[in-house]
Backbone as JSON Lines, residues from 0, in Angstrom:
{"i":0,"aa":"X","n":[0.46,-57.4,97.83],"ca":[0.31,-56.21,98.62],"c":[1.45,-55.23,98.35]}
{"i":1,"aa":"X","n":[2.68,-55.73,98.23],"ca":[3.82,-54.86,97.97],"c":[3.68,-54.18,96.6]}
{"i":2,"aa":"X","n":[3.14,-54.91,95.63],"ca":[2.92,-54.32,94.3],"c":[1.92,-53.19,94.37]}
{"i":3,"aa":"X","n":[0.86,-53.37,95.15],"ca":[-0.16,-52.33,95.29],"c":[0.42,-51.09,95.97]}
{"i":4,"aa":"X","n":[1.26,-51.3,96.98],"ca":[1.88,-50.18,97.67],"c":[2.83,-49.43,96.75]}
{"i":5,"aa":"X","n":[3.59,-50.16,95.96],"ca":[4.51,-49.53,95.01],"c":[3.74,-48.74,93.97]}
{"i":6,"aa":"X","n":[2.63,-49.28,93.5],"ca":[1.81,-48.58,92.52],"c":[1.21,-47.31,93.12]}
{"i":7,"aa":"X","n":[0.76,-47.4,94.37],"ca":[0.2,-46.23,95.04],"c":[1.27,-45.15,95.22]}
{"i":8,"aa":"X","n":[2.48,-45.55,95.6],"ca":[3.58,-44.58,95.75],"c":[3.91,-43.93,94.42]}
{"i":9,"aa":"X","n":[3.89,-44.71,93.34],"ca":[4.19,-44.18,92.01],"c":[3.16,-43.13,91.6]}
{"i":10,"aa":"X","n":[1.9,-43.39,91.89],"ca":[0.84,-42.44,91.55],"c":[1.0,-41.17,92.38]}
{"i":11,"aa":"X","n":[1.27,-41.32,93.66],"ca":[1.45,-40.14,94.51],"c":[2.65,-39.32,94.06]}
{"i":12,"aa":"X","n":[3.73,-39.98,93.69],"ca":[4.9,-39.26,93.19],"c":[4.57,-38.5,91.91]}
{"i":13,"aa":"X","n":[3.81,-39.14,91.04],"ca":[3.4,-38.51,89.78],"c":[2.55,-37.27,90.06]}
{"i":14,"aa":"X","n":[1.63,-37.38,91.01],"ca":[0.78,-36.24,91.36],"c":[1.58,-35.12,92.02]}
{"i":15,"aa":"X","n":[2.54,-35.48,92.84],"ca":[3.39,-34.46,93.47],"c":[4.19,-33.69,92.42]}
{"i":16,"aa":"X","n":[4.72,-34.41,91.44],"ca":[5.46,-33.73,90.38],"c":[4.55,-32.81,89.59]}
{"i":17,"aa":"X","n":[3.34,-33.26,89.33],"ca":[2.39,-32.47,88.55],"c":[1.88,-31.27,89.34]}
{"i":18,"aa":"X","n":[1.93,-31.34,90.64],"ca":[1.37,-30.3,91.49],"c":[1.99,-28.92,91.22]}
{"i":19,"aa":"X","n":[3.26,-28.85,90.97],"ca":[3.91,-27.58,90.74],"c":[3.78,-27.05,89.32]}
{"i":20,"aa":"X","n":[3.39,-27.9,88.41],"ca":[3.32,-27.49,87.01],"c":[2.31,-26.37,86.74]}
{"i":21,"aa":"X","n":[1.1,-26.39,87.32],"ca":[0.17,-25.29,87.05],"c":[0.73,-23.93,87.49]}
{"i":22,"aa":"X","n":[1.44,-23.91,88.6],"ca":[2.04,-22.65,89.06],"c":[3.06,-22.15,88.04]}
{"i":23,"aa":"X","n":[3.8,-23.06,87.45],"ca":[4.76,-22.68,86.42],"c":[4.08,-22.11,85.19]}
{"i":24,"aa":"X","n":[2.95,-22.69,84.81],"ca":[2.2,-22.19,83.67],"c":[1.66,-20.79,83.97]}
{"i":25,"aa":"X","n":[1.16,-20.6,85.17],"ca":[0.65,-19.28,85.56],"c":[1.77,-18.25,85.49]}
{"i":26,"aa":"X","n":[2.92,-18.59,86.03],"ca":[4.07,-17.68,85.99],"c":[4.45,-17.34,84.56]}
{"i":27,"aa":"X","n":[4.49,-18.36,83.72],"ca":[4.83,-18.14,82.31],"c":[3.85,-17.17,81.66]}
{"i":28,"aa":"X","n":[2.56,-17.36,81.93],"ca":[1.53,-16.5,81.34],"c":[1.66,-15.08,81.88]}
{"i":29,"aa":"X","n":[1.9,-14.95,83.18],"ca":[2.06,-13.62,83.78],"c":[3.27,-12.88,83.22]}
{"i":30,"aa":"X","n":[4.31,-13.63,82.91],"ca":[5.53,-13.02,82.37],"c":[5.42,-12.73,80.88]}
{"i":31,"aa":"X","n":[4.31,-13.13,80.28],"ca":[4.12,-12.9,78.86],"c":[4.99,-13.77,77.98]}
{"i":32,"aa":"X","n":[5.29,-14.97,78.45],"ca":[6.11,-15.89,77.67],"c":[5.4,-16.25,76.38]}
{"i":33,"aa":"X","n":[6.17,-16.74,75.45],"ca":[5.65,-17.13,74.14],"c":[4.47,-18.08,74.29]}
{"i":34,"aa":"X","n":[3.44,-17.83,73.5],"ca":[2.21,-18.63,73.54],"c":[2.5,-20.12,73.35]}
{"i":35,"aa":"X","n":[3.4,-20.45,72.44],"ca":[3.72,-21.87,72.2],"c":[4.3,-22.53,73.44]}
{"i":36,"aa":"X","n":[5.18,-21.79,74.15],"ca":[5.78,-22.34,75.36],"c":[4.72,-22.58,76.45]}
{"i":37,"aa":"X","n":[3.83,-21.6,76.6],"ca":[2.77,-21.73,77.61],"c":[1.87,-22.91,77.27]}
{"i":38,"aa":"X","n":[1.47,-23.03,76.01],"ca":[0.59,-24.11,75.59],"c":[1.27,-25.47,75.73]}
{"i":39,"aa":"X","n":[2.56,-25.52,75.44],"ca":[3.31,-26.78,75.59],"c":[3.31,-27.21,77.05]}
{"i":40,"aa":"X","n":[3.54,-26.26,77.95],"ca":[3.54,-26.59,79.38],"c":[2.15,-26.97,79.87]}
{"i":41,"aa":"X","n":[1.15,-26.28,79.36],"ca":[-0.23,-26.6,79.74],"c":[-0.6,-28.01,79.29]}
{"i":42,"aa":"X","n":[-0.18,-28.38,78.11],"ca":[-0.42,-29.74,77.62],"c":[0.3,-30.76,78.49]}
{"i":43,"aa":"X","n":[1.5,-30.43,78.95],"ca":[2.24,-31.34,79.82],"c":[1.52,-31.54,81.15]}
{"i":44,"aa":"X","n":[0.95,-30.47,81.69],"ca":[0.17,-30.57,82.93],"c":[-1.02,-31.49,82.72]}
{"i":45,"aa":"X","n":[-1.72,-31.28,81.63],"ca":[-2.9,-32.09,81.33],"c":[-2.53,-33.56,81.19]}
{"i":46,"aa":"X","n":[-1.47,-33.85,80.46],"ca":[-1.04,-35.25,80.27],"c":[-0.63,-35.88,81.6]}
{"i":47,"aa":"X","n":[0.08,-35.13,82.43],"ca":[0.52,-35.67,83.72],"c":[-0.67,-36.06,84.59]}
{"i":48,"aa":"X","n":[-1.67,-35.2,84.63],"ca":[-2.85,-35.5,85.42],"c":[-3.66,-36.64,84.82]}
{"i":49,"aa":"X","n":[-3.78,-36.66,83.49],"ca":[-4.48,-37.76,82.83],"c":[-3.81,-39.1,83.14]}
{"i":50,"aa":"X","n":[-2.5,-39.12,83.04],"ca":[-1.77,-40.37,83.3],"c":[-1.96,-40.82,84.73]}
{"i":51,"aa":"X","n":[-1.93,-39.89,85.67],"ca":[-2.15,-40.25,87.06],"c":[-3.56,-40.81,87.24]}
{"i":52,"aa":"X","n":[-4.53,-40.17,86.62],"ca":[-5.91,-40.65,86.72],"c":[-6.08,-42.04,86.14]}
{"i":53,"aa":"X","n":[-5.48,-42.27,84.98],"ca":[-5.58,-43.59,84.36],"c":[-4.87,-44.65,85.2]}
{"i":54,"aa":"X","n":[-3.75,-44.28,85.8],"ca":[-3.01,-45.22,86.63],"c":[-3.84,-45.6,87.86]}
{"i":55,"aa":"X","n":[-4.48,-44.6,88.45],"ca":[-5.36,-44.88,89.6],"c":[-6.51,-45.77,89.17]}
{"i":56,"aa":"X","n":[-7.14,-45.42,88.05],"ca":[-8.28,-46.2,87.57],"c":[-7.88,-47.64,87.27]}
{"i":57,"aa":"X","n":[-6.76,-47.8,86.59],"ca":[-6.32,-49.15,86.23],"c":[-6.05,-49.99,87.47]}
{"i":58,"aa":"X","n":[-5.51,-49.37,88.48],"ca":[-5.21,-50.11,89.71],"c":[-6.43,-50.44,90.53]}
{"i":59,"aa":"X","n":[-7.49,-49.7,90.33],"ca":[-8.68,-49.89,91.16],"c":[-9.82,-50.63,90.47]}
{"i":60,"aa":"X","n":[-9.72,-50.82,89.18],"ca":[-10.83,-51.45,88.47],"c":[-11.17,-52.82,89.05]}
{"i":61,"aa":"X","n":[-10.18,-53.64,89.22],"ca":[-10.45,-54.99,89.74],"c":[-11.06,-54.91,91.13]}
{"i":62,"aa":"X","n":[-10.53,-54.04,91.96],"ca":[-11.04,-53.9,93.33],"c":[-12.5,-53.45,93.32]}
{"i":63,"aa":"X","n":[-12.8,-52.46,92.51],"ca":[-14.18,-51.94,92.46],"c":[-15.16,-52.97,91.92]}
{"i":64,"aa":"X","n":[-14.7,-53.83,91.03],"ca":[-15.57,-54.82,90.42],"c":[-15.77,-56.06,91.29]}
{"i":65,"aa":"X","n":[-14.83,-56.33,92.17],"ca":[-14.89,-57.6,92.89],"c":[-15.05,-57.48,94.39]}
{"i":66,"aa":"X","n":[-14.71,-56.35,94.97],"ca":[-14.76,-56.22,96.43],"c":[-16.15,-55.77,96.87]}
{"i":67,"aa":"X","n":[-16.85,-56.63,97.59],"ca":[-18.19,-56.24,98.03],"c":[-18.13,-55.25,99.19]}
{"i":68,"aa":"X","n":[-19.18,-54.45,99.28],"ca":[-19.33,-53.53,100.42],"c":[-20.16,-54.26,101.47]}
{"i":69,"aa":"X","n":[-19.6,-54.44,102.64],"ca":[-20.34,-55.06,103.73],"c":[-20.87,-56.44,103.4]}
{"i":70,"aa":"X","n":[-20.15,-57.2,102.58],"ca":[-20.56,-58.55,102.26],"c":[-21.63,-58.65,101.2]}
{"i":71,"aa":"X","n":[-22.05,-57.52,100.65],"ca":[-23.09,-57.51,99.63],"c":[-22.53,-57.56,98.23]}
{"i":72,"aa":"X","n":[-23.15,-56.79,97.36],"ca":[-22.73,-56.78,95.97],"c":[-21.45,-55.95,95.79]}
{"i":73,"aa":"X","n":[-20.76,-56.12,94.67],"ca":[-19.55,-55.33,94.42],"c":[-19.83,-53.84,94.46]}
{"i":74,"aa":"X","n":[-18.77,-53.05,94.72],"ca":[-18.9,-51.6,94.84],"c":[-19.52,-50.97,93.6]}
{"i":75,"aa":"X","n":[-19.11,-51.46,92.42],"ca":[-19.62,-50.89,91.17],"c":[-19.91,-52.0,90.19]}
{"i":76,"aa":"X","n":[-20.95,-51.78,89.39],"ca":[-21.18,-52.71,88.3],"c":[-20.42,-52.19,87.08]}
{"i":77,"aa":"X","n":[-20.47,-52.92,86.01],"ca":[-19.68,-52.56,84.83],"c":[-20.1,-51.21,84.25]}
{"i":78,"aa":"X","n":[-21.38,-50.92,84.22],"ca":[-21.87,-49.65,83.67],"c":[-21.39,-48.47,84.51]}
{"i":79,"aa":"X","n":[-21.43,-48.62,85.83],"ca":[-20.96,-47.55,86.71],"c":[-19.46,-47.32,86.53]}
{"i":80,"aa":"X","n":[-18.73,-48.4,86.4],"ca":[-17.29,-48.31,86.21],"c":[-16.96,-47.65,84.87]}
{"i":81,"aa":"X","n":[-17.69,-48.02,83.83],"ca":[-17.5,-47.38,82.51],"c":[-17.72,-45.88,82.61]}
{"i":82,"aa":"X","n":[-18.78,-45.48,83.27],"ca":[-19.11,-44.06,83.4],"c":[-18.0,-43.33,84.16]}
{"i":83,"aa":"X","n":[-17.53,-43.92,85.24],"ca":[-16.45,-43.32,86.02],"c":[-15.18,-43.2,85.18]}
{"i":84,"aa":"X","n":[-14.84,-44.24,84.47],"ca":[-13.63,-44.25,83.65],"c":[-13.72,-43.18,82.57]}
{"i":85,"aa":"X","n":[-14.89,-43.01,81.97],"ca":[-15.07,-42.02,80.91],"c":[-14.97,-40.59,81.39]}
{"i":86,"aa":"X","n":[-15.11,-40.37,82.71],"ca":[-14.93,-39.01,83.21],"c":[-13.49,-38.56,83.02]}
{"i":87,"aa":"X","n":[-12.58,-39.49,82.84],"ca":[-11.17,-39.14,82.59],"c":[-10.9,-38.79,81.14]}
{"i":88,"aa":"X","n":[-11.81,-39.18,80.27],"ca":[-11.59,-38.96,78.83],"c":[-11.88,-37.53,78.42]}
């Protein structure tokens, strides 16, 4: 349980850090900053969000595959999980 809480905190911290990055990119674009600088920052925003998404997915895969809803079947089957995971790609 402590590992899960630490992982959740790490993801939230990552998302909080990424939260301000789009505003910085907007400011850079509005100020007419060099295209390379803007694109580099935009790529950093994208990577930060991708990493957060993958971290969330990795932490939840086992839960989604094994935890039944209301005592029934698992929340997701393998095909559903694959489709969800690919939305991050």
